[in-house]
N, C-alpha and C positions, 0 to 999 in steps of 0.2 A: 555493614550498611544493610538496613531492614529493605524488606520489600518496596515500601512503601516511597522510599528514597533512589530506587532504580531509575536511572534515567532511560526515557524512552528510546527504542531502537529508531525510531522516525528523525531523529536530530534536532527537535524542537528545542532540547535543554529543559522541557520539563519532566518531572516524573511519570514515568508510564501509566501509574494509576490515574493523574491528572490528564493525560493525555490521551493516548489510542486504546486504553483497557475501556473506558465506558463504551465506544464505538464497537469493539471486538465482543463486548459482553451484550449488546444490543440495546443498551441502557440510552444511548445516545446514537445520532446518526452524523456523518461526515457532513459539515456546512458547504464544502466547497470540493470541486474535482481534486485538488491539490491535497487537502486533508484526507480524502479518500484515498489518492497515491500513499500519502503518508503512512496512514493506517494498514494498507495492503503491505508496504515495505516491512512495519513491525509484525506483522502477521507472517512473512516470509521468516523474518529472523527468529520469531518465537515459535514457527513450526506451526502454526494455527490454520491447517488446510479446510476447516470447514467454514471459518470466516472467509479465508479465500473465495471459496465456491460462492457463498452467500452475498459477497461483494461483486460478483460476476454478472453481468449482464443475460438474461436468460436465452437470448438468443444466440450467444457466443460462450456460454459457459460449458465447461468439459463434461461428461458424464462420470467422470472421477480424476482425482487429483491426487498424485502421490509425490509429496516433498522429498528430495534427498536428504537423507539426515548428514552424510557428508559436506555439504554445503553450508556454510556459515556465514550470513549476510552481516556485513560488518559496519558499512556508512551508506547514507543515502545524500546524493548531490541533487538539487532542484534547480535545473538549468532554466528553465522558461514555462511560463503558464499562460495560456491563453482561454478567454472566458472562463466557464467554470464557476462563476460568483453564485451568489445567494439567487439572482434572479434569473440565471442562464439556464438551458435545457442539454447544453451541451458543453464540453471544454477540452482541453489537451494539455498533458504536462509533459516536458522533455526532461528526462533525468538521466543519471548515472548511478546504478547501485553496484557498491563494491563488494567483493566476497572472498572467502577463501576457500578453498577445495583441495585437499589432498597435501595441504602444506603450502599451495601455491595460490597468489593472489590473482584475483581477475575482476574485469569489470564488466557489467552489462549496461549499454547503452540503448535506450527507447523512446519513442515519443508515442506516448499513450492516449487513447481516446477514452473519454468518459461521457456517459448520459447520464440522464434521470430517467430511473423506472420505478413506477408506483411511488413518486415523490421521493425517492432517495438517489444520490447517486451511486453509480455502478461502473465498474471496467468492462468497457466495450470491446477495445483491440488496441493492436500496434500500428501506427502507421509506418511505413516504409521510410528507411532513412535516407 
């Protein structure tokens, strides 16, 4: 299977090169809060800490971000999206991110908040569950 046909980790069913890759490279921007969430999951799955920092709100962005090479992000389930569309300035996405670490399966459940900053969607923070 060639690189062009590799499925995008975000679960869209599209090839990575036609899905999250343009957003990761800065050639395109995520059109919705959900699209940004999916691009961030793909960045975690691919180990792209630079994109993750770039897609974080300047007010809540960590000074450094080190990804654990022992964590393998395997699947994303988007459970609910509120606002976060083309004409919104804020939005939320509730999701489950599945991973393996040390041979054991795990799940991260989060209700994330997103906002527009300088005209593009960015991750703000997580709401308490």
